[in-house]
C-alpha positions, 0 to 999 in steps of 0.5 A: 457622208452628202456635200453638206456633210463634207463641206462642214468637215473641211471648214472645221480642218480650216479651210475658208468657207469658200473652199469647203463648198468648192472641195465638197463637191470635188466629185462632180468635176475634174480639177486636181485637188490641189487647184481646186484649193488655190481657186477657190482661196479668193472667194468668199469671207474666209480670206476676208475676215480678220480684215472686216473684224479689225476695222469694225465696232461689233461684229458677229458671225451666225452659222447655221448648217443647211441654212447659211451664214450671216454676219452683222457688223456695226461700225460707229461713227 
């Protein structure tokens, strides 16, 4: 399984985007799994998306494996 495939699988398991990528590369550094999960939990939009969605009038998230994620938010003033 490639790192990209592993990251996608971890995301589907419920890890946020930053955790998924960080954990996919666990084989490349010496940090135990529990510490890696905690260390990466505050990065990325994984924790902030629910709040961002709450304060925008429109929000669209488009993700393509191997390409990236595009988040479009509209705030009507």
